[in-house]
C-alpha positions in Angstrom: -9.4 24.0 -89.8 -5.6 23.8 -89.7 -5.1 20.7 -87.5 -1.7 20.4 -85.5 0.7 22.9 -86.8 4.3 21.3 -86.6 5.8 19.5 -83.6 2.7 19.3 -81.5 2.8 15.9 -79.9 1.4 17.7 -76.9 -2.1 16.1 -77.2 -1.1 13.1 -75.1 0.2 15.3 -72.3 -3.1 17.4 -72.4 -5.2 14.3 -72.4 -3.3 12.9 -69.2 -3.3 16.5 -67.5 -6.9 17.2 -67.8 -10.0 15.3 -68.7 -12.2 16.5 -71.6 -14.8 17.7 -69.3 -12.3 20.0 -67.4 -11.1 21.0 -70.6 -13.2 23.7 -70.9 -15.9 23.9 -68.4 -13.9 26.9 -69.8 -14.5 29.5 -68.0 -14.8 29.5 -64.1 -13.1 31.6 -61.5 -11.9 34.7 -62.7 -12.2 38.3 -61.5 -13.9 41.0 -63.5 -13.2 44.5 -64.3 -15.6 46.9 -65.6 -15.4 47.8 -69.2 -16.7 51.1 -70.9 -20.3 50.3 -72.2 -21.1 47.9 -69.5 -20.3 44.2 -68.8 -17.2 42.6 -67.3 -14.0 41.4 -68.6 -12.2 38.5 -67.6 -8.9 39.1 -65.6 -6.9 36.0 -66.1 -4.3 35.7 -63.3 -2.7 32.4 -64.4 -2.4 33.0 -68.1 -1.2 30.1 -70.5 1.7 30.9 -72.7 1.4 31.5 -76.4 1.9 28.1 -78.0 5.2 28.0 -79.8 4.6 28.0 -83.6 1.2 29.4 -83.6 2.3 33.0 -84.2 4.5 32.2 -87.5 2.9 33.1 -90.8 1.3 30.4 -92.5 -0.4 29.6 -95.9 -3.7 28.1 -96.8 -5.2 27.6 -100.4 -2.6 30.2 -101.5 -3.4 32.8 -99.0 -1.0 33.9 -96.4 -2.1 34.7 -92.8 0.0 36.6 -90.1 -1.0 35.9 -86.6 -0.4 38.9 -84.2 -1.3 40.2 -80.6 -4.2 42.5 -81.5 -5.4 44.1 -78.2 -7.8 46.4 -80.0 -9.3 43.7 -82.0 -13.1 44.2 -82.5 -14.6 42.9 -85.7 -18.1 42.2 -87.0 -18.6 39.5 -89.4 -19.9 35.9 -90.2 -19.6 33.1 -87.4 -20.0 29.2 -88.5 -19.6 26.2 -86.2 -18.1 22.6 -86.2 -18.6 19.6 -84.1 -18.8 15.8 -84.6 -16.2 15.7 -87.5 -13.6 17.1 -85.4 -14.4 16.1 -81.9 -11.5 14.4 -79.8 -8.9 15.7 -82.5 -6.0 17.9 -81.4 -6.3 21.8 -82.2 -3.6 24.0 -83.2 -2.7 24.5 -79.6 -2.5 20.6 -79.0 -5.5 20.7 -76.8 -8.2 18.1 -77.8 -11.2 19.6 -79.4 -14.4 19.2 -77.4 -17.3 20.1 -79.6 -19.4 20.8 -76.3 -17.0 23.2 -74.7 -16.9 26.9 -75.3 -14.1 27.1 -77.7 -13.4 28.5 -81.1 -11.0 28.8 -84.1 -9.6 32.2 -85.3 -7.2 32.9 -88.2 -4.7 35.4 -86.7 -5.3 36.0 -82.9 -2.8 34.5 -80.2 -3.4 31.0 -79.2 -4.8 30.3 -76.7 -6.9 33.4 -76.0 -10.1 34.6 -75.1 -12.7 36.4 -77.1 -16.1 37.9 -76.4 -18.7 36.8 -79.1 -22.1 38.4 -79.5 -24.8 37.1 -81.6 -26.3 40.4 -83.2 -29.4 38.6 -84.1 -30.5 38.1 -80.3 -27.9 40.1 -78.2 -26.6 37.0 -76.6 -23.0 37.2 -75.4 -20.5 34.5 -74.4 -16.7 34.1 -73.9 -14.9 31.5 -75.6 -11.2 29.9 -75.7 -9.5 30.2 -79.0 -7.4 27.2 -79.3 -7.5 26.6 -83.1 -6.9 28.3 -86.6 -9.8 28.8 -89.1 -12.2 29.3 -90.6 -10.6 29.4 -93.8 -13.8 30.7 -95.7 -14.2 34.2 -97.3 -16.3 36.3 -95.1 -16.2 34.3 -91.7 -14.3 35.6 -89.0 -14.6 32.9 -86.3 -15.6 29.2 -86.4 -17.4 28.2 -83.1 -17.6 24.9 -81.3 -21.1 23.2 -81.3 -21.4 24.4 -77.5 -20.6 27.9 -78.2 -23.1 28.0 -81.2 -25.7 26.6 -78.8 -25.1 29.0 -76.3 -25.4 31.8 -78.6 -28.7 30.4 -80.0 -27.2 29.8 -83.7 -27.1 26.2 -83.9 -29.9 25.7 -86.2 -28.8 28.4 -88.6 -25.2 27.2 -89.1 -24.1 30.7 -89.9 -24.7 34.1 -88.3 -23.6 37.6 -87.9 -21.5 38.2 -84.8 -19.3 40.8 -83.1 -15.9 39.3 -81.8 -13.8 41.3 -79.3 -10.4 40.0 -78.3 -10.2 39.8 -74.5 -6.4 38.7 -74.0 -4.7 35.4 -72.7 -6.6 32.5 -71.9 -6.1 30.7 -68.5 -3.9 27.4 -68.2 -5.9 24.4 -68.5 -6.0 22.7 -64.9 -5.6 26.1 -63.3 -6.5 26.5 -59.8 -8.3 29.5 -61.0 -10.8 28.4 -63.8 -13.1 31.1 -65.4 -16.7 31.8 -64.6 -17.4 34.4 -67.2 -18.2 32.2 -70.2 -22.0 31.4 -69.1 -24.3 32.6 -71.6 -26.4 33.9 -68.6 -26.1 34.4 -65.0 -28.1 31.6 -63.1 -31.4 33.0 -61.5 -31.3 32.8 -57.4 -32.3 29.6 -56.2 -35.6 29.4 -54.6 -38.7 27.0 -53.8 -40.7 26.0 -56.5 -42.9 28.9 -58.2 -46.0 29.7 -56.6 -49.1 30.7 -58.5 -48.7 33.7 -60.6 -51.4 35.7 -58.7 -49.5 35.3 -55.2 -49.9 38.6 -53.5 -46.6 40.7 -53.1 -44.6 38.7 -55.6 -42.6 39.8 -58.5 -42.4 37.9 -61.6 -40.5 38.2 -64.9 -42.6 37.9 -67.9 -40.2 36.5 -70.5 -42.8 36.5 -73.4 -46.5 35.9 -74.4 -47.4 33.3 -77.1 -50.4 32.4 -79.1 -49.4 28.8 -79.4 -48.9 26.9 -76.0 -46.2 24.6 -77.5 -44.0 27.6 -78.1 -44.6 28.8 -74.7 -43.8 25.4 -73.4 -40.5 25.3 -75.3 -39.4 28.6 -73.8 -40.5 27.7 -70.2 -38.4 24.5 -70.5 -35.5 26.4 -71.6 -35.6 28.9 -68.9 -35.7 26.2 -66.0 -37.7 25.0 -63.2 -38.9 28.6 -62.1 -40.7 29.2 -65.3 -44.4 28.6 -65.3 -47.1 29.2 -68.2 -50.0 31.3 -67.3 -53.0 31.4 -69.8 -54.9 34.7 -70.3 -58.0 35.9 -72.3 -57.4 38.7 -74.7 -60.6 39.5 -76.6 -61.7 36.2 -78.3 -58.0 34.8 -78.3 -56.0 32.8 -75.7 -52.6 33.7 -74.9 -50.0 32.1 -73.1 -47.4 33.9 -70.8 -44.2 32.5 -69.8 -43.6 33.9 -66.1 -40.4 33.3 -64.1 -40.5 33.7 -60.2 -41.4 34.6 -57.7 -39.0 37.0 -56.1 -40.0 38.7 -52.7 -38.4 42.2 -53.6 -38.1 43.9 -56.8 -34.3 44.3 -56.7 -33.8 40.4 -57.0 -36.4 40.3 -59.7 -34.6 42.9 -61.6 -31.3 41.1 -61.4 -33.1 38.0 -62.6 -34.9 39.8 -65.4 -31.4 41.0 -66.6 -30.4 37.5 -66.9 -33.5 36.8 -69.0 -32.8 39.5 -71.3 -29.0 38.3 -71.8 -30.5 34.9 -72.8 -32.0 36.7 -76.0 -35.5 37.7 -74.4 -35.0 41.5 -74.9 -38.8 42.2 -74.1 -38.7 40.5 -70.7 -40.9 42.5 -68.2 -41.1 43.1 -64.6 -44.5 42.4 -63.2 -46.0 42.6 -59.9 -48.9 40.5 -58.7 -50.2 43.2 -56.3 
């Protein structure tokens, strides 16, 4: 990491202006515009200015880096993550690093900025705030916070293959229009506690089927209170389905299924109890 390029005594001001919790719930109230290929791109109405000094060429371990505005930036490469060692320390923008927020470091993109990061192993996508420089390791294109790595499902691996797309300037900290796009998955619609999976007329999402009940329980716990485990017999074997629901109509259930797919369960199915 390149911690605090010259003249950034701004950390104290940021600490007074916003608590670390606000410092990046990062990504709440922003309008969205459709982009080719699907999905929505955040429209930041109150962009933070580029931090003075972060766009100058700099040298690390004998190699020169040349930050620049790169509107078409779209690269695939290795991502790593960092956490405890840097938690609470100032980043290159002067913002304090919060390992649980959705942030990242990049060698040359404008600071602060927003990028979309996709884990190519599971298809999970999030938006993070770039507020630091790094990683200075060959082959790695982005260094994620612990929270971002966790949201992408790559906390255990440490390093993973990702696609990074630059989206533009990040919002000001403490803006009255925080972002809402960086969630790894849209929350499922609120509803009463799930009924039995055989409820007539109900629509369910089958997130997966497992031979081991412990694996099914871990997935169900991760997917929230609407997830239940349904035991089924298949020949001489017992299988455990993780079901989420119910929903009274297929449209609501399909929206929820797409949210489950976005969490990395690409084979999620919409099923009916009829």
